[in-house]
PAKOLFI-944190 format. One record per residue: x, y, z of N, C-alpha, C in turn. Coordinates in Angstrom, 2 decimals. Layout:
BEGIN
PT       nx       ny       nz      cax      cay      caz       cx       cy       cz
PT        X        Y        Z        X        Y        Z        X        Y        Z
...
//
This chain:
BEGIN
PT       nx       ny       nz      cax      cay      caz       cx       cy       cz
PT   -18.17    -2.28   -38.82   -16.47    -2.78   -38.33   -16.34    -3.98   -38.03
PT   -15.52    -4.74   -38.63   -15.24    -6.16   -37.95   -14.28    -6.29   -37.21
PT   -14.09    -7.39   -36.69   -13.55    -7.98   -35.27   -11.64    -7.24   -36.17
PT   -11.00    -8.04   -37.22   -10.30    -7.62   -38.25    -9.84    -6.08   -37.65
PT   -11.01    -5.68   -37.98   -11.06    -3.87   -37.82   -10.37    -3.50   -37.07
PT   -10.99    -4.23   -35.37   -10.48    -3.71   -33.58    -9.18    -4.60   -34.12
PT    -8.33    -5.44   -34.19    -7.42    -6.05   -33.54    -5.75    -5.20   -34.44
PT    -6.68    -4.32   -35.09    -5.46    -3.59   -36.24    -5.03    -2.06   -35.58
PT    -6.20    -2.09   -34.35    -6.31    -0.45   -33.40    -5.69    -0.43   -33.22
PT    -4.70     0.68   -32.61    -3.89     0.49   -32.00    -2.50     1.77   -31.63
PT    -1.66     2.29   -31.34    -1.95     3.76   -31.06    -0.42     3.14   -29.53
PT     0.80     3.69   -29.52     1.77     4.77   -29.09     1.36     4.90   -27.96
PT     2.15     4.32   -27.01     1.91     5.26   -25.85     3.33     6.15   -25.71
PT     3.38     7.10   -25.54     4.85     8.01   -24.52     4.65     9.01   -24.30
PT     4.31     8.88   -22.36     4.07     9.24   -21.67     5.61     9.28   -20.84
PT     5.79    10.19   -20.06     7.18    10.82   -18.92     7.16     9.21   -18.00
PT     8.54     9.27   -17.97     8.64     8.01   -17.48     8.39     8.40   -16.09
PT     8.48     7.27   -15.42     7.82     6.48   -14.16     8.96     6.28   -13.01
PT     9.51     5.67   -12.03    10.79     4.96   -11.09    10.04     5.25   -10.30
PT    10.46     4.03    -9.59    10.09     4.59    -7.68    11.02     5.51    -6.95
PT    12.04     5.52    -7.22    12.37     7.49    -6.84    12.16     8.31    -7.55
PT    10.90     8.39    -8.51    10.08     9.46    -8.94     9.14     9.61    -7.51
PT     8.21     8.08    -7.38     7.13     8.46    -6.42     7.16     8.85    -5.05
PT     6.63     9.52    -4.96     6.81    10.01    -3.80     6.58     8.21    -2.17
PT     6.64     8.48    -1.32     6.56     7.17    -0.25     5.33     7.62     0.41
PT     4.05     7.57     0.28     3.23     7.74     0.54     1.95     7.36    -0.28
PT     1.59     6.81    -1.09     1.44     6.32    -2.17    -0.41     7.23    -2.09
PT    -1.43     7.83    -1.38    -2.10     8.89    -1.11    -1.61     9.86    -1.92
PT    -0.64    10.18    -1.18     0.41    11.96    -1.82     0.29    11.79    -3.31
PT     0.61    11.14    -3.42     0.82    10.28    -5.12    -0.57     9.91    -5.79
PT    -0.60     9.60    -5.65    -2.90    10.10    -5.85    -2.88    11.78    -6.19
PT    -3.16    12.24    -5.05    -3.06    12.97    -5.19    -2.50    14.49    -5.90
PT    -0.53    13.90    -6.45    -0.55    14.52    -7.65    -0.95    14.52    -8.08
PT    -1.17    13.08    -8.95    -1.76    12.48   -10.02    -3.12    13.35   -10.80
PT    -3.76    13.11    -9.49    -4.99    13.39   -10.05    -5.31    14.90   -10.24
PT    -4.26    16.28    -9.04    -4.40    17.17    -9.96    -3.75    17.75   -11.04
PT    -3.26    16.44   -11.50    -2.55    16.53   -12.84    -3.41    16.55   -13.93
PT    -4.97    15.46   -13.12    -5.21    15.64   -14.33    -6.39    16.20   -14.43
PT    -7.14    16.72   -13.00    -8.34    18.01   -13.75    -7.25    19.04   -13.66
PT    -6.32    19.55   -13.71    -4.88    20.54   -14.39    -5.17    21.02   -16.08
PT    -5.77    19.16   -16.10    -5.22    18.72   -17.66    -6.54    19.22   -17.90
PT    -7.78    19.42   -17.79    -9.05    19.76   -18.35    -9.35    18.57   -18.66
PT    -8.90    17.26   -17.93    -9.80    15.83   -18.16   -11.01    15.52   -18.63
PT   -12.25    15.50   -19.32   -13.27    15.26   -18.76   -13.91    13.94   -18.07
PT   -14.66    14.56   -17.41   -15.07    13.78   -15.65   -13.91    12.78   -15.29
PT   -12.97    13.70   -14.97   -11.34    12.81   -14.15   -11.18    12.31   -12.99
PT   -12.65    12.70   -12.56   -12.89    12.21   -11.31   -13.81    11.23   -11.37
PT   -13.50    10.18   -12.45   -15.10     8.62   -13.01   -13.96     7.56   -12.24
PT   -14.09     7.11   -12.26   -13.59     5.86   -11.15   -14.10     4.36   -11.48
PT   -13.70     3.08   -12.21   -14.41     1.88   -12.28   -14.89     1.55   -11.33
PT   -15.47     0.82   -10.18   -16.32     0.17    -9.45   -16.48    -0.87    -9.72
PT   -15.08    -1.90    -9.13   -15.44    -3.33    -9.44   -15.99    -3.79    -7.64
PT   -16.38    -5.15    -7.86   -17.32    -6.15    -7.25   -17.90    -6.94    -7.97
PT   -17.46    -7.60    -6.09   -17.73    -9.46    -6.26   -19.42    -9.88    -4.98
PT   -20.03   -11.01    -5.90   -21.35   -10.60    -5.36   -21.15   -12.38    -3.63
PT   -21.40   -12.83    -3.84   -22.02   -13.99    -3.15   -21.77   -14.98    -3.68
PT   -21.67   -15.28    -4.70   -21.57   -16.03    -5.83   -19.80   -16.21    -6.60
PT   -19.42   -15.13    -5.91   -18.13   -15.19    -6.31   -18.37   -14.38    -8.40
PT   -19.34   -13.61    -8.64   -19.64   -13.17    -9.38   -19.22   -11.83    -9.76
PT   -18.22   -11.30   -11.14   -18.23    -9.37   -10.39   -19.02    -8.95   -11.98
PT   -18.21    -7.83   -11.00   -19.36    -6.64   -12.06   -18.55    -5.65   -11.58
PT   -19.11    -5.10   -12.45   -18.02    -3.25   -13.17   -19.33    -2.26   -13.43
PT   -18.83    -0.66   -13.04   -19.88     0.28   -13.45   -18.51     1.38   -12.69
PT   -19.12     1.87   -13.89   -18.33     4.02   -13.45   -19.23     4.28   -12.10
PT   -18.16     5.09   -11.22   -18.77     5.82   -10.28   -18.23     7.33   -10.44
PT   -18.07     7.77    -9.28   -17.92     9.33    -9.60   -17.12     9.11    -8.06
PT   -15.62    10.24    -7.96   -14.77    10.22    -6.73   -15.61    11.32    -5.97
PT   -16.18    11.31    -4.45   -15.92    12.49    -4.15   -15.80    12.52    -3.05
PT   -14.58    12.04    -2.44   -13.65    12.54    -1.73   -12.01    11.31    -1.43
PT   -10.66    12.00    -1.37    -9.91    11.22    -0.11    -9.18    11.52     0.55
PT    -8.50    10.90     1.04    -7.91    11.39     2.31    -7.19    10.23     3.40
PT    -6.42    10.40     4.27    -5.63     9.07     4.71    -6.60     8.22     5.09
PT    -8.03     8.49     5.47    -8.84     7.54     5.77    -9.08     6.70     4.31
PT    -9.43     6.74     3.42    -9.95     5.83     2.13   -10.32     6.72     1.35
PT   -10.96     5.98     0.19   -11.51     7.07    -0.89   -13.62     6.65    -0.86
PT   -14.26     7.77    -1.55   -15.55     7.45    -0.64   -16.74     8.09    -2.00
PT   -17.01     7.43    -1.54   -18.20     7.40    -3.55   -20.26     7.18    -2.50
PT   -20.66     7.47    -3.40   -22.41     7.36    -3.18   -22.93     6.92    -3.55
PT   -24.42     5.68    -2.61   -24.31     5.40    -4.17   -26.16     4.93    -2.88
PT   -26.97     4.33    -3.72   -27.98     3.82    -3.44   -27.82     1.84    -2.00
PT   -27.80     2.84    -1.45   -27.96     0.67    -0.82   -28.80    -0.34    -0.52
PT   -30.08     0.03    -1.84   -30.56    -0.90    -2.06   -29.64    -1.44    -3.61
PT   -29.00    -0.63    -4.29   -28.11    -0.95    -5.04   -27.23    -2.25    -5.27
PT   -27.32    -2.90    -7.20   -26.25    -4.35    -6.50   -25.25    -3.70    -6.20
PT   -24.52    -2.89    -6.35   -22.77    -2.56    -5.29   -22.92    -2.88    -4.30
PT   -24.14    -1.47    -3.89   -24.36    -2.27    -2.27   -24.33    -3.86    -1.69
PT   -25.76    -4.38    -2.74   -25.73    -5.87    -2.25   -24.14    -6.49    -2.69
PT   -23.57    -6.25    -2.71   -22.05    -6.83    -3.66   -21.22    -6.62    -2.44
PT   -21.02    -5.39    -2.03   -20.10    -5.44    -0.77   -20.83    -5.48     0.73
PT   -21.90    -5.54     0.49   -23.06    -5.94     1.81   -22.59    -8.05     1.46
PT   -22.11    -8.78     0.82   -21.57    -9.60     0.48   -20.05    -9.68     0.40
PT   -19.67    -8.91     0.21   -17.79    -9.57     0.24   -16.96    -8.15    -0.05
PT   -16.93    -7.57     1.28   -16.98    -6.23     0.79   -15.27    -6.01     0.09
PT   -15.04    -6.86    -0.75   -12.66    -6.54    -0.94   -13.86    -5.36    -2.30
PT   -13.34    -4.66    -3.10   -13.55    -3.73    -3.85   -12.41    -3.61    -4.25
PT   -12.73    -3.14    -6.05   -10.92    -2.21    -6.95   -12.18    -1.06    -7.38
PT   -11.24    -0.20    -7.20   -11.02     1.25    -7.65   -10.10     1.37    -9.42
PT   -11.13     1.91   -10.40    -9.76     2.56   -11.73   -10.22     3.13   -11.90
PT    -9.35     4.54   -12.35    -9.28     5.33   -12.36    -8.17     5.18   -14.16
PT    -8.70     5.48   -15.61    -8.16     5.99   -16.60    -7.97     7.08   -17.00
PT    -6.94     8.02   -17.32    -6.40     8.99   -17.90    -6.46     8.80   -19.02
PT    -6.53     8.60   -20.54    -5.81     8.49   -21.39    -5.03     9.32   -22.02
PT    -5.32    10.53   -21.33    -5.01    12.07   -22.23    -3.65    11.88   -21.58
PT    -3.20    12.04   -20.05    -1.93    11.84   -19.75    -1.59    10.62   -19.86
PT    -2.14     8.95   -20.62    -1.39     7.93   -20.71    -0.79     6.94   -19.27
PT    -2.03     7.70   -18.41    -2.56     6.99   -17.27    -3.59     5.68   -17.03
PT    -2.87     5.49   -15.85    -3.74     4.37   -14.92    -4.11     3.95   -13.65
PT    -4.63     4.97   -13.29    -4.54     3.86   -11.43    -5.47     3.10   -10.93
PT    -4.93     2.17   -10.11    -5.74     0.80    -9.59    -5.25     1.04    -8.07
PT    -6.24     0.84    -7.00    -6.73     0.85    -5.43    -7.25    -0.36    -5.57
PT    -7.07    -1.16    -4.22    -7.65    -2.41    -4.07    -7.96    -1.94    -2.65
PT    -8.60    -2.29    -2.15    -8.88    -2.13    -0.32   -10.10    -3.13    -0.04
PT   -10.74    -2.87     1.07   -11.88    -3.18     1.56   -13.00    -2.03     1.48
PT   -14.15    -2.01     1.30   -15.01    -1.33     1.48   -16.08    -1.13     2.50
PT   -16.98    -0.77     3.12   -17.35     0.07     4.73   -18.34     1.23     4.13
PT   -19.88     1.21     4.57   -20.37     2.47     4.45   -20.08     3.57     5.49
PT   -20.24     4.70     5.25   -19.79     5.96     5.38   -21.26     6.43     6.81
PT   -20.41     6.75     7.68   -21.69     7.53     8.90   -22.17     7.91     8.87
PT   -23.28     8.31     9.17   -25.32     8.24     8.62   -24.98    10.76     8.47
PT   -23.84    10.99     9.01   -23.31    11.93     9.22   -22.68    12.75     7.92
PT   -21.68    11.96     7.71   -20.93    12.19     6.61   -21.59    11.88     4.86
PT   -23.03    11.50     5.34   -24.08    11.45     3.52   -24.87    12.04     4.38
PT   -25.25    12.83     5.25   -25.88    13.90     5.25   -25.67    14.90     4.90
PT   -23.96    15.32     4.99   -23.20    16.61     5.03   -23.58    16.27     3.05
PT   -22.82    15.37     2.48   -22.40    15.61     1.18   -23.96    15.53     0.30
PT   -25.09    15.19     1.72   -25.83    15.41    -0.28   -26.70    16.28     0.11
PT   -26.33    17.32     1.36   -26.40    18.36     1.67   -26.61    19.13     0.54
PT   -25.14    18.72     0.11   -24.34    19.83    -0.87   -25.58    19.32    -2.70
PT   -25.66    18.29    -2.72   -25.88    18.43    -4.17   -27.23    18.55    -5.10
PT   -27.83    18.98    -5.59   -28.35    20.00    -6.67   -30.18    19.47    -5.93
PT   -31.03    19.87    -5.48   -32.02    19.84    -5.69   -32.67    18.86    -6.53
PT   -32.46    18.60    -7.52   -32.96    17.93    -8.98   -32.29    16.02    -8.23
PT   -31.37    16.14    -7.51   -30.45    14.87    -7.65   -30.80    14.64    -6.27
PT   -31.02    15.80    -5.09   -31.24    15.03    -4.11   -33.11    14.26    -4.20
PT   -33.72    14.95    -4.98   -34.87    14.61    -4.63   -35.00    12.87    -6.19
PT   -33.78    12.62    -6.95   -33.96    11.67    -7.91   -33.67    10.70    -6.83
PT   -32.46    10.91    -5.95   -32.54     9.64    -5.33   -33.61     9.23    -4.22
PT   -34.39     9.51    -4.27   -35.75     9.24    -3.46   -36.63     8.25    -4.47
PT   -36.70     9.15    -5.26   -37.69     9.34    -6.88   -36.97     7.03    -7.68
PT   -35.86     6.89    -7.46   -34.99     5.92    -8.15   -34.73     4.32    -6.88
PT   -34.97     3.41    -7.11   -34.88     2.21    -6.30   -34.65     1.50    -7.49
PT   -32.64     1.90    -7.03   -31.56     1.68    -8.30   -31.32     0.90    -8.24
PT   -31.17    -0.56    -9.58   -31.26    -1.30    -9.81   -32.84    -2.48    -9.86
PT   -33.37    -1.97    -9.01   -34.80    -2.18    -8.98   -35.49    -2.25   -10.87
PT   -36.28    -3.57   -11.47   -36.75    -3.59   -12.30   -38.01    -2.53   -12.73
PT   -38.18    -1.23   -13.04   -39.74    -0.27   -13.51   -40.08    -0.03   -15.02
PT   -41.49     0.27   -14.59   -43.09    -0.38   -15.29   -42.40     0.11   -16.69
PT   -41.82     1.81   -16.53   -41.57     2.38   -17.66   -40.06     3.74   -17.33
PT   -39.64     4.11   -18.94   -39.57     5.79   -18.24   -40.06     6.33   -17.29
PT   -41.52     6.68   -18.36   -42.48     7.05   -17.52   -43.30     7.63   -15.69
PT   -42.88     6.01   -15.83   -43.39     5.77   -14.10   -42.19     6.25   -12.83
PT   -41.77     6.28   -13.83   -39.82     6.72   -12.95   -40.48     8.32   -12.96
PT   -40.39     9.25   -14.33   -40.41    10.74   -14.09   -41.69    10.72   -12.86
PT   -42.68     9.81   -12.44   -43.88    10.68   -12.16   -43.76    10.23   -10.93
PT   -43.33     9.56   -10.23   -42.41     9.47    -9.46   -41.61     9.82    -8.59
PT   -40.73    10.94   -10.01   -39.90    12.22    -9.18   -40.71    13.33    -8.92
PT   -41.69    13.19   -10.12   -42.66    14.16    -9.52   -43.48    14.04    -8.42
PT   -43.77    13.09    -7.78   -44.70    12.94    -6.36   -43.31    13.68    -5.80
PT   -42.14    12.78    -6.08   -41.05    13.10    -4.44   -41.29    14.95    -4.41
PT   -41.16    15.13    -5.62   -40.65    16.38    -5.75   -41.62    17.31    -4.66
PT   -43.47    16.97    -5.18   -44.75    17.45    -4.43   -44.16    17.51    -3.12
PT   -43.97    16.30    -2.00   -43.83    15.69    -1.42   -43.17    16.95    -0.57
PT   -41.34    16.47    -0.59   -40.33    16.89    -0.08   -39.95    19.09    -0.94
PT   -40.44    19.63    -1.74   -40.60    20.87    -1.92   -39.19    21.12    -2.16
PT   -38.31    22.06    -1.68   -36.66    22.74    -1.80   -36.32    22.35    -0.26
PT   -37.20    21.43     0.40   -35.97    20.51     1.68   -36.11    19.07     1.78
PT   -35.28    18.40     1.65   -35.36    17.44     0.93   -34.43    17.16     2.56
PT   -34.77    16.38     2.60   -33.72    15.15     3.87   -33.16    13.77     3.38
PT   -32.20    13.35     4.55   -31.76    12.26     3.46   -32.54    10.47     3.17
PT   -32.52    10.11     2.58   -33.18     8.61     2.35   -32.34     7.80     3.20
PT   -32.89     7.20     3.92   -32.58     6.29     4.86   -31.97     5.58     4.18
PT   -31.87     5.23     3.23   -31.63     3.95     1.59   -30.57     4.55     0.97
PT   -30.09     5.58     1.57   -29.32     6.32     0.64   -27.79     6.62     1.30
PT   -27.15     6.96     1.13   -24.79     7.33     1.05   -23.56     6.38     1.22
PT   -22.67     6.65     1.51   -21.44     6.84     0.73   -21.12     5.55     2.11
PT   -20.07     5.15     1.21   -18.81     3.73     0.73   -17.22     4.40     0.69
PT   -16.63     4.45     1.99   -15.47     4.09     1.87   -14.62     2.90     1.34
PT   -13.72     2.92     0.48   -12.99     2.09     0.36   -11.19     2.11     0.83
PT   -11.25     1.16     1.85    -9.98     1.91     2.16    -8.41     0.88     1.74
PT    -8.33     1.40     1.39    -7.29     1.18     0.39    -5.66     0.17     0.86
PT    -5.42    -1.01     0.19    -4.43    -1.81     0.81    -3.00    -2.45    -0.44
PT    -3.64    -1.49    -1.23    -2.46    -1.55    -2.77    -3.90    -0.63    -3.86
PT    -2.07    -0.33    -4.65    -2.01     1.05    -4.99    -1.16     0.06    -6.75
PT    -1.96     0.83    -7.50    -1.08     0.61    -8.54    -0.81     1.57    -9.68
PT     0.10     1.96    -9.14     0.57     3.79   -11.01     0.68     3.38   -12.65
PT    -0.04     3.31   -13.05     0.21     2.90   -14.37     0.67     3.70   -15.75
PT     2.10     4.08   -15.87     2.17     5.14   -16.65     2.43     4.08   -18.25
PT     1.93     4.46   -18.97     1.64     3.87   -20.16     3.22     4.99   -21.05
PT     4.32     3.70   -21.80     5.27     4.16   -22.21     5.53     3.05   -24.49
PT     6.47     3.90   -25.32     6.89     3.35   -25.59     7.10     1.95   -25.44
PT     5.92     1.82   -27.07     7.06     0.02   -27.69     5.88    -1.18   -26.33
PT     5.69    -0.47   -26.09     4.54    -1.16   -24.15     5.10    -1.58   -23.20
PT     6.54    -1.10   -23.10     7.37    -1.65   -21.94     6.56    -0.14   -21.11
PT     5.92    -0.44   -20.66     4.66     0.29   -19.60     5.82     0.50   -18.49
PT     5.26     1.89   -17.59     5.88     2.12   -15.99     4.72     1.75   -15.44
PT     4.58     0.29   -13.91     4.05     0.02   -13.17     4.85     0.49   -11.73
PT     4.37     0.89   -11.03     5.00     0.74   -10.04     3.68     0.96    -9.16
PT     3.75     0.02    -8.01     2.82    -0.52    -7.46     3.43    -0.51    -5.76
PT     2.36    -0.31    -4.96     2.59     0.25    -3.04     1.44    -0.83    -2.68
PT     1.99    -2.49    -1.92     1.46    -3.32    -1.10     1.85    -2.74     0.46
PT     0.47    -2.78     1.18     0.18    -2.42     3.06     1.37    -3.99     4.35
PT     2.03    -3.84     3.57     2.50    -4.78     4.97     3.57    -3.98     6.04
PT     2.42    -5.27     7.21     2.86    -4.72     8.80     2.37    -3.34     8.71
PT     1.40    -2.67     8.46     1.33    -1.50     8.33     2.63    -0.17     7.69
PT     3.10    -0.42     6.83     3.90     0.35     6.27     3.69    -0.05     4.60
PT     4.19     0.32     3.34     3.46     0.95     2.48     5.20     0.09     1.57
PT     5.63    -0.96     0.98     6.47    -1.46     0.61     6.02    -1.10    -1.41
PT     7.21    -0.51    -2.13     6.94     0.11    -2.95     7.44    -1.35    -4.37
PT     6.62    -1.63    -5.40     7.65    -2.25    -6.49     7.47    -1.59    -7.20
PT     7.84    -2.16    -8.40     7.94    -2.15   -10.03     7.46    -3.91   -10.42
PT     6.18    -3.06   -11.10     6.03    -4.68   -11.30     6.43    -4.40   -14.10
PT     6.37    -5.94   -13.27     6.82    -5.94   -15.49     5.05    -5.61   -16.03
PT     5.35    -4.65   -17.71     4.35    -4.04   -17.72     3.48    -6.06   -19.26
//
């Protein structure tokens, strides 16, 4: 496939209308409605989100992570605290989360600041993970250069022999919570006249505006 072929790839979006009067006054409630619809639609990996960060030299980076919880405090994901994403957030706490549900012709973008969750919260979640995932957290020094796949697997076996079925929370592993300051709900519409409803936090209250597509 050449560049001309890519340029000619397109499809029309035919999502249902989204207006300011349709959405909830609370963006968290509105997000919950859309997340429930995505889950009920059996979309593969509906909780997958792009986490965008910027390092101390203003270089952006993005990757897919899984949303593991959300409430009035913010949106939570977990990672190795030595990873690039964690290093970025230590240098610059501003982050963006993006969800894309193509089957529903929808996107959600959330912007805010990230901070580590408590160790107790990380530990509660860590205990719910499968044993192999718990061992994997110990075996992987995320984002570091490794010699080979076999070296990683050997480290996994070493950690499995060390901990068995009782795996403690690694001191270098835990959660982040992104506290939202801005939401955008995007509904794909025909002729590229998409609906974009934005919530902006001002003086502790959410202001709702419509954006041009």
